[in-house]
N, C-alpha and C positions, 0 to 999 in steps of 0.2 A: 727596187720594186717594193710595193707594199707587201708586208708579210701576210701569209694566209690568215692568221688570226686577226690581223688588223682589218682585212677586207670583210671578214665576217662581222666586225663590229659595226658596220653600216647597217642600220636598222630602218626598215620601211613600215609605215603605218598606213595601211590601205583604207582605214576608216576616216582618215583625215581628209579635209577638202583640199589640202595642199597637194599639188601635182607631185607624182613620184619623182620625176626628174629634179624638181626643186628640192625635195628631201635629200636626194643624193648630193646635189651641189652644195647645199647648206652644211651638211655634215663634213664634206671634204674641206670647205672653207674654215670650219672650226679647227680642224686639225692642222691646216696651213698656218692659221693665226697663232695657235698654241706652240708652234715649232715642232709638232709631232711629225709633220711632213716637211722637211727642210727643202730648200731650193735644190733642184736636180733630181728629186725622188721620182722614180718611174711609176706611173699609175698603171693599173691593170688594163689590158686590152679591152675594148668595148665588148667584144664577144664574150670574154671570160667573166667580166663583171656582171653582164646581163644574165648569164647562166647561173651565177652564184646567187644573185638577188631575185631571180625568177621574174625578170622584166624583159621587155623587148630591147633589142639593140638600139632602136630609135630613142628609147627613154634614157639610156646611158649616153648616147650621142648628144642629146639635148642638154644634159647636165654638163658634159665636157664643154659643149659650145658656150654655155653661160659662163663657166669658169674662165674659158679662154677670152671671152669678151671683156672680162674684168681684169685681164692681164695676170691672172693667177696661175695658169697652166700654158704650156706650149705643146703643139703637136707637130711632129715631123714625119713626113711619109717615109716609110721603111724603118724608122727607128722607134716610134711609139709616142706616148704622151707623158710629159714630165711636168713636175711643179716648176714654175718659173724661177730664174736665178734670184738669189736673195738680195736684190737691190734695196729692199726695205728690211728693217729689223723684225725679228719676231718678238712676241710679248715676253719671252723668257730672257731676252737679251737686253731689255730696257731698264731692269732693276726698278720696277714699279712698286709702289706701296711701301717704300722705305720710310717715308714720313707721311703721317696722316694729318698733318697740319693743313690749313687752307692753302698756303703757298705750295706745299708738297703735292697736294692733290691737283691743284691747278696745273702744275707742271706735268703731272701724269696724264691728265686729260688731253693735253696737247701732244704729248708723246704718242699716245695711242693712235692719233690720226695718221701716223707714219706707217702703221702696221698693216700688212696685207691681209685681207679677208676677215679682220676682227669685226664682231658685231658690237659696234660702239653705241652702247646705251648710256654712256657717261656724259655725252656732250649735249648741252642744252642749246643747240644751234639749229638753224634751218637747214634743209636738205640742199646742197649745192646744185643738184640736178633740177631744182625748181626755181633757181634764180632767174629773174627776168633779164638775162644778159642781152638779148637781142634788142629789146625795147630800150634798155638803159644805154646801150651802145649808141643807139640813134640819138638819144639826148646828148651824149658826148660829141657826136659828129656834128650836131646842129650848132655847137659852140665854136666850130672851126673859125668862123669869121671874127670871133672875139678873142682869138688866141693871144694877142698882145696884152689883153687884160686879165684873162683867167689863168695865165701862167705867172702872175705876179703874186707878191704877198697880199693876202686879204686883210680886212679889218680884224682886229683882235676879237671883237665881240661876235664876228661871223658875217657871212655874206648877207646883205639886206634882202636879196631875193629869196634865200632859203628861210630867213627869219620870218618873212611875210608868208611864205608857204606853210611854215609850221604854225603860225598864228591862225591860219585858216583851218588846219587840221584840228587844233585844239578847240576852235569854235564848234566844230561838228560834235565834240565830246561834251559840250555844254560848259566849256571853260573859256571865258572871254579874256584874251591876252593881246596886248599890243606887240607888234614886232620889236619895238624898242625894249621890251622886257625880256627878250629871249637872248641867251648866251649860247653859242655853238661851242661844243667841246669835242675832243678827240675821243669819241665813244662815250658810253654812259659811265664807265669806270672813272674816267678823268673827272667828270662832273661830281661823282661821289667823293673822290679824293680832295678836290678843291673845296667842296662843302665842308668836309670834316676839318680841313686845315683852317678855313675861315672862322668856323664856329668854336673850335676847340684848341686847348693847349695840352701838351703831354701830361698825362695823369688825370685828365677830365673823364667823366662818366658819360656813356651814351647808352640809351635804351635800344635794345634790339629784340627781334622775335626769335623764339626758340622752336624750330630751326630757322636759319636765315641764309641769305646769299653768301657763299663762301668768299667771293671776291671782296665784299665789304668787310668781312672778318679779317681778311688779310690787310686791308687798309688800317683797321683799328690796331692790329698788332704792330704794323710798321710805324704808326704815329704814336704808339705808346698810350692808347686810350683804353679805358676800362669798360668792358661791356656789362650791361645790366640786362639779363634775359627775362623776357615775358613769355610764358607758355601760350600756345595756341590751342583752341578747341575748334569744333566744326563751324563756328560762327565768326571766328577771328581771335584777336588777342584777348587774354583774360583781363577784364577791366578791374577786377578786384586786385590782382597782382600788380597791374599797372599803377593804380592809385596808391597802393602801399609803397611802391618804389618812389613815387612822386612826393609822398609825405616824408620819406626818410632821406632821400638823396636830392641832389641838385644837378640832374642830367643836362647836358648841353643841348641834346636833341634826341628825337625818337626816329630811327630809320624803320620804314615800313613799306611792305609790298602788298597793298590791299587788293589789287587785281591780278589773279592768276599767279599767286605767290610762288617764288622759287625758294625751296625745292618742292613744296607740297602741291602746287597747282590750284589751291583753293581760292575762293573769292569771298571777301568779307561780306557778311550780311549787312543790309542797309542800316538797321538799328545800331549795329556795332560800329559802323563807320561814323554815324552821327555822334554816338557816345564818345568815340575817340577824339573827334574834333572838339566836342564840349569839354573834355578833360584838358585838352591842350589850351583852350581859351581860359579855363578856370585857373590853371597853374602856370600860365605864361610859357608853355612848352612849344618849341618849334618841332613840327613834324616834317621829316624829309621823306617825301613820297616818291617811290620808284615805280613808274608806270610802264616799264619797258615792254611788257607782254600784252598790253591792253587790247590791241587790235586783233590778237589771236584768240577770239572768243568763239566757243563751239556750241554752246547750248542757248545762249541769249546774248543780246547786246551788252557790251561791258558797261558797268555803272559809271556815272560821272566821277571824275577824280575827286579826291578829298579837297583839293584846292578850290574846286567849284563850291564847296560848302563854306570855305573861309580863306580869304586871300592873305591875311596878315600873319597867320601862324603856320602856313604850309609852304614849303619850298618843293617845287615839282621838277622832276627830271625824268628823261626817257632817252631812247636812242632808236636808230634804224637798224641795228645789228641783228635783231631777231625777226623783224617784220619785212625786211628788205634783204640786205647783204652785209655780213659783218665786216668785210674787207673795205667798205666805204669809211669805216671809223668815224661816223657822225653821230653825235649825241647832242643833247641841249638841256639847258637849265632854265626854269622860270622861277624867279625869286622876288620877294619884296625888295623894293628899291634900295633900302639900306644894305641888304645882303648882296644884292647884285653888284654894287659898287666894289665891295670887298672881293667878290669872286673875280671880277674883271681885273682888279689890281693884281691879284695873285696869279691869274692866268697870264697876264702880259709879262710878269716877272719870270716865267718859265718858258713861254712860247711867244714867238714873234707874231704868230697867227695860229688859227685853229687848223682843222683838216685842209688839204689842198683846195684852193679856191675853185679849180676846175671841177672837182667832185661835189663841192657844195652847190655850185651853180647848176650842174647837171641834175643833182637830186631835186633841186627846186623846180627845174623844168619838168622832170619826170612826175613829181607830185601835181603840179599845176595843170598838166595835160591829162590827168586821170590815170597815170601809170600805176601808182600805188593802189588805187581802188581796184583796177582791173587785176593786179597781181593778187590782192587779198581775196577777191572773188574766186580766183583759181585755186589758191593753195589752202585756204581755210578748210574747205571740204575734205582735202586730202589729208591734212593734219588731224581733222576730226576723225576720219576713218582709221588712221593710225592709232589715235588715242583709244578708240573703241576696240581695235584689234588687241592692243596691249591689255586692256581690262578684261577682255574675253579670255585671253590666254592665261592671265593670272587666275581668274575664276575656275578655269578648267584644270589647271595644273598645280597650283600652289597648295601646300599643306594648310589645314584649317587654322593652324596656329599663326599664319602670316596675315597681317592686316595691311591695307593700302588705302590711299586717298582716292577720291573720284575727281580728277582735275577737270575744271570747268573751261580751262583755256591754258595757253602757254605750251611748254614742252615737257613738264616734269610730273612725276608721280612718286610719292614718298611711301616706302614700304617699312614696316616694323615687324619684328619677329622676336621670340624669346632669345635670350643670350646663348644660343647654341655655339657660337664661334667666339674666339678671343678677338680683341681689337685687331682689325685688319684681316682676320682669318677668312671671312667670306669674300672679301675683295680679292685676296690672292687665289682662293679656290676658283672663283669665277674666271679670273684671268687665265688660269691653267686650262680652262675649257674654252678659251677664245672668246669670252664675253667680258666686255669692260662695263663696269658699273661705277657710280660715284659712292664711296663709303660715307655713311651718315656721320661719322666722327667729324668730318671737315665742316659740317654745317652747325655744329653744336658747341657751346661754350661750357656746358656742364655734362659730366658723365651720366649715363642713364642705365637703367636695368636691362633695356632691350638693345638689340642690334637694329640699326637702320641703314637704309640705302636709298639713293635716288636713281630711278630709271627714267631715261629720256626717250621720247618717241618721235621727235621731229626729224632727226638726222638719218634714221634708218627706214627702209620700206617695211611693209607689213610682214613679208615672209621672214625677214631677218629678226623682227620683233618676236614672232612666234617661236622661231628657233632659239633666240636668246632666252626666253622664258623656259623653253623646254630643256635647256642646259642648266639653268639656275635651280629649278624646282627640285630635281633629284639631289642636288647638294644639300638642301635643307632637310629633306626627308631622311637622307642617309645620316646626317650629323645628328638629327633628333633621335633616330633609332639607336645610334651608337651611344648617345649620352644616357638614354633611358635604360640601357643595359648596364651602365657603370655608375650612374649617379641617381639618387632619389629624385623623382620628378619635381618635388617641391623646390629643390635647389636649382633646377633648370629654369623653371618658370619664375 
């Protein structure tokens, strides 16, 4: 059973709009995720906990019912209520944070998905509960008569039906593209890896944004390419720094995320986008544009892609992992013809074909019959509300020394604070409280004076986001107070 002291650690805030039963449930989830309440732990009887917290028995009953619906606890008549058996590991058993490299953090992010009750603010993915499974399943069933065709190998370049559907989607964004120009890939990451291999040799230099997508940093490390970082401001990449690099180096390309950047969520200003393209034309630089989050726009329609400004210097790629379902593993690349030939040759050397033809054809049908448009109309307001919930919670609870971006789309928010913690320290401290974040070190190629982290708001509901921030904010206040008592403030900041 929970120790008396542990029971009293449950704290209710009656001034919050969050229902009291949800506050109880969220706090118990945190302790299950952290391992403080292992499988088999007996929870207090409803009557006992209600009396201790000064709430009705119905309030505690509703909290337990929510935890039971999520498979976190089990109730047996005559025996009581218990934390469910440890069929999943706890955060303490996964040895997370041992490597703060892009590869190490990528592995951690996916390990956390196995943990019961964790508030996963580390995963920049859509909420599985919002997947359009029923409508997509209908698209699969409609292909039953074509079974002898769709269970074969498909064309290496991709299913023509899907490439035509993607051409139509791009036209809606102001980007004219023929279906013949589109290469289907196994997710967006394969498109990035193929691009880097076609354009570069080991030892070559590549311009990146600071910070940037950690998956691409992992590709650079694997292919032994040298990153040249360009800092970002509120408008986009620093053109002064970029041009200085172009004058001094001979980079093979510049990888950029101009729409709803990962990890910051920012959207480049129109003037900065045009200036970036102008520099590419002047210096003969190839821009590799990652537009994966473009359809997840919360405050305004997404700007046209950079490739709409110039076709000859911009290679465009995206995927359906964030706007539809990651398990489809469908991405695509739109490249100038000379590069497309190299991409196709390299693709065919490693894959007989792309994603399963059945999934490609079903995705094409889903798009062409308006399924993607209907899905986005449903989920974009939900993700916008979650974005707003996260920002409201940060404003209400974070210390004044913490700064964060105001994401216009996508799933990511970038936080910066004084170096209160050693490398990985905040990451580990958050995990101990049952909250998973993505440590900023994984997105950066240069050490910085501040601590950074990415918080993602797509995968979790609003209540979990509020509770996650409520767990994180005291960590920062406590560490700041501890340091100011032992270290001159000038050294901290």
